[in-house]
ROVO-258214 format. One line per field, with one value per atom (N, C-alpha, C): x, y negated, z negated. Coordinates in pm, 1 decimal. Example, Ala and Ser with C-alpha at 12.3 -4.5 7.8 and 13.67 -1.06 7.14 Angstrom:
BEGIN
east: [1319.0|1230.0|1320.0|1285.0|1367.0|1290.0]
north: [569.0|450.0|330.0|225.0|106.0|-3.0]
up: [-780.0|-780.0|-780.0|-708.0|-714.0|-787.0]
This chain:
BEGIN
east: [-1731.5|-1591.9|-1542.4|-1418.1|-1360.4|-1223.7|-1185.5|-1048.2|-987.1|-868.5|-794.9|-661.7|-635.4|-511.1|-435.0|-312.0|-231.8|-97.1|-58.2|73.2|155.3|253.8|339.3|460.7|490.7|610.1|700.6|826.9|926.0|1045.0|1110.4|1221.3|1164.5|1083.2|1005.5|1059.4|1165.4|1227.5|1365.0|1401.9|1532.1|1537.3|1418.2|1413.0|1329.8|1297.5|1217.6|1068.8|1024.7|884.3|791.2|821.9|733.2|730.0|846.6|853.4|777.1|799.3|731.7|581.1|538.9|395.6|332.8|401.1|348.3|338.9|438.9|438.3|322.3|298.6|186.5|54.0|42.1|-83.0|-124.4|-27.5|-58.6|-141.0|-140.0|-216.2|-358.0|-392.6|-522.7|-592.0|-721.6|-798.5|-806.3|-693.1|-684.7|-616.9|-651.9|-586.3|-535.3|-450.5|-398.1|-249.8|-179.3|-36.3|31.4|163.0|247.4|360.2|398.3|503.3|577.5|704.0|781.2|745.0|744.0|721.8|852.8|869.7|994.6|1023.3|919.6|939.5|978.6|1001.6|1045.5|935.1|810.8|699.4|674.5|594.9|546.0|395.3|345.1|203.1|145.3|38.9|-30.1|-174.3|-222.1|-363.3|-408.8|-509.2|-561.5|-712.9|-764.8|-908.9|-951.9|-1068.6|-1123.7|-1226.5|-1264.0|-1354.5|-1285.2|-1354.0|-1288.8|-1220.9|-1281.5|-1219.3|-1093.5|-1094.4|-976.1|-862.9|-896.5|-795.8|-741.8|-829.7|-785.2|-680.2|-706.9|-613.0|-481.7|-491.2|-373.8|-287.5|-348.4|-273.6|-216.9|-290.9|-241.1|-114.2|-111.5|8.1|125.2|95.7|202.7|266.3|184.6|237.6|314.6|271.0|342.7|484.2|498.8|629.1|712.9|648.0|720.2|695.7|621.1|583.0|699.7|813.1|930.2|986.3|950.7|998.6|898.2|773.2|665.2|655.4|667.0|649.4|503.4|441.1|300.6|239.9|107.8|35.8|-89.0|-105.7|-227.4|-315.6|-440.5|-531.0|-651.3|-683.3|-804.8|-886.1|-1017.0|-1106.5|-1209.5|-1247.3|-1350.3|-1401.1|-1493.2|-1543.8|-1437.5|-1440.7|-1346.6|-1374.5|-1267.7|-1281.1|-1290.1|-1240.9|-1236.6|-1157.8|-1057.0|-976.2|-847.2|-822.2|-700.2|-732.4|-645.6|-662.7|-588.2|-482.7|-396.5|-330.8|-243.9|-165.7|-23.7|31.7|162.5|247.4|373.9|465.9|472.1|457.0|475.6|612.7|679.1|812.8|804.8|831.8|823.5|954.4|957.7|1075.6|1142.0|1164.1|1223.1|1357.3]
north: [17.0|53.8|105.8|74.7|107.4|172.7|254.1|300.7|237.2|183.2|127.5|199.7|253.9|324.1|240.1|204.5|118.2|184.1|186.3|235.4|115.0|76.1|-38.7|6.4|-65.9|-40.1|-161.4|-139.9|-246.8|-201.0|-296.7|-262.9|-251.1|-148.3|-137.0|-33.7|35.9|129.3|76.9|100.5|55.8|-89.8|-152.2|-294.7|-319.8|-212.8|-227.8|-239.1|-196.0|-210.6|-138.2|-12.5|64.0|4.6|-28.9|-85.4|-217.9|-304.2|-434.0|-415.6|-323.9|-297.8|-246.9|-158.3|-108.9|-221.9|-307.6|-421.0|-515.0|-541.4|-626.7|-560.5|-431.1|-359.3|-371.9|-384.4|-395.5|-519.7|-618.3|-742.2|-735.4|-622.7|-608.7|-481.4|-478.7|-359.7|-269.0|-206.1|-110.9|15.7|126.1|252.9|307.7|408.2|469.1|493.6|482.7|509.3|445.9|441.3|397.1|499.0|531.9|630.9|601.6|642.6|638.3|759.2|741.0|851.4|884.2|1008.5|1048.1|968.9|913.7|840.2|693.6|651.9|515.7|419.8|463.7|378.5|392.9|300.9|310.8|329.2|425.0|459.7|409.4|331.7|276.1|323.9|372.1|402.7|323.1|239.2|157.4|171.7|187.6|195.4|88.5|31.6|-69.3|-152.7|-262.9|-357.5|-415.0|-424.4|-473.5|-609.8|-700.7|-832.1|-822.2|-732.6|-712.2|-652.0|-557.2|-499.8|-607.0|-693.7|-804.6|-890.0|-925.3|-1008.5|-933.9|-806.3|-722.2|-715.6|-686.0|-674.5|-810.3|-916.1|-1050.5|-1081.3|-1041.9|-1066.9|-979.8|-858.3|-775.3|-850.5|-908.6|-984.1|-1108.2|-1174.1|-1291.1|-1254.0|-1138.4|-1097.4|-1018.9|-941.5|-847.5|-867.0|-968.5|-989.9|-999.7|-1048.5|-1060.1|-925.8|-819.4|-685.6|-607.5|-657.2|-584.8|-630.7|-535.1|-564.2|-544.7|-438.8|-412.0|-327.9|-322.3|-242.2|-185.6|-55.7|11.3|37.0|-7.8|-3.3|85.1|172.5|254.1|223.9|210.2|183.5|294.4|324.0|424.1|411.5|498.6|494.6|543.4|487.8|528.3|672.0|745.3|883.3|888.7|784.9|774.1|887.9|939.4|1047.5|997.8|866.8|811.1|742.9|763.4|701.9|569.3|553.6|435.9|417.8|319.7|299.1|344.8|427.8|486.2|492.4|522.9|551.1|701.9|747.9|890.5|909.6|1008.9|1041.0|1170.5|1162.7|1279.8|1356.4|1452.2|1536.5|1503.8|1376.4|1334.1|1399.3]
up: [-310.5|-323.2|-187.9|-160.2|-30.4|-48.4|48.4|57.2|180.9|163.2|275.8|285.6|401.8|429.1|530.8|495.8|582.2|607.3|734.0|774.4|818.4|737.1|766.5|846.6|953.9|1034.6|1029.0|1057.0|1055.5|974.1|909.2|820.1|678.9|658.0|534.9|436.3|473.4|379.7|341.8|215.9|168.1|128.1|113.9|79.3|-47.3|-121.3|-242.6|-216.6|-99.9|-61.1|-158.0|-190.1|-278.5|-419.1|-472.7|-607.6|-614.0|-515.8|-514.0|-500.4|-415.3|-397.4|-526.1|-596.6|-723.7|-826.1|-829.6|-922.7|-890.4|-762.9|-721.9|-759.7|-736.9|-765.1|-911.2|-1001.2|-1143.7|-1175.5|-1086.6|-1107.9|-1051.1|-989.4|-924.4|-972.3|-956.9|-993.4|-870.6|-841.0|-731.4|-781.4|-719.5|-747.1|-613.6|-620.2|-499.0|-510.5|-398.1|-397.9|-277.2|-285.4|-174.5|-162.4|-38.7|-16.6|112.8|116.9|240.6|325.3|456.6|548.8|620.8|662.6|729.8|858.0|921.3|1046.5|1025.8|899.7|871.4|832.5|839.4|797.5|647.7|594.2|457.0|464.6|387.1|383.6|251.7|262.3|145.6|147.0|34.1|14.4|-106.2|-86.3|-195.9|-200.9|-320.9|-341.5|-440.8|-414.8|-503.0|-430.0|-489.8|-426.9|-302.5|-188.3|-66.7|-82.3|-156.2|-175.8|-261.9|-357.9|-442.2|-357.8|-271.8|-182.3|-88.4|-37.7|48.9|-21.6|-147.2|-223.3|-247.8|-280.4|-302.4|-176.5|-63.9|61.8|102.7|79.5|109.8|31.6|-95.1|-175.5|-129.2|-83.8|-25.9|90.8|176.8|290.7|246.5|139.0|88.1|47.0|-16.2|-68.3|32.8|118.7|203.9|353.1|388.5|528.1|624.2|578.6|664.0|708.3|637.2|671.2|756.6|762.9|830.9|976.4|1068.2|1210.4|1251.7|1200.2|1231.6|1120.9|1121.1|1023.1|1089.5|1077.7|1125.5|1004.9|1012.9|898.5|929.5|835.7|840.9|715.8|733.5|620.4|609.1|487.3|462.1|320.8|282.8|145.6|47.1|-71.2|-176.1|-217.4|-244.7|-292.5|-444.5|-509.3|-655.8|-719.9|-648.3|-704.4|-768.1|-762.8|-820.1|-952.4|-1050.7|-1182.6|-1193.8|-1112.4|-1119.6|-983.5|-973.8|-851.4|-879.6|-791.4|-818.4|-691.6|-713.7|-604.8|-589.8|-466.9|-438.6|-378.4|-426.6|-377.0|-298.6|-168.5|-82.9|-79.4|6.9|23.3|156.1|180.8|306.5|316.8]
């Protein structure tokens, strides 16, 4: 099991990025969250089998790739602290 943390940059806020990502996540065995950051990026944390995360992230790019300019990815062991995949709403 792996945790993948991705910081998406581009025109990724105000375009339904979080909602679409949550909808896509429902089709995969991944847990974690997606949230907007105050600096205009979107932060994604996904945990699951690495191949399942690959498919999940690939579908995000299929649907939202036109809005993504770059993505910084960090990988590590899964924490297993998430029960589902959700949208986090910050206090921007």
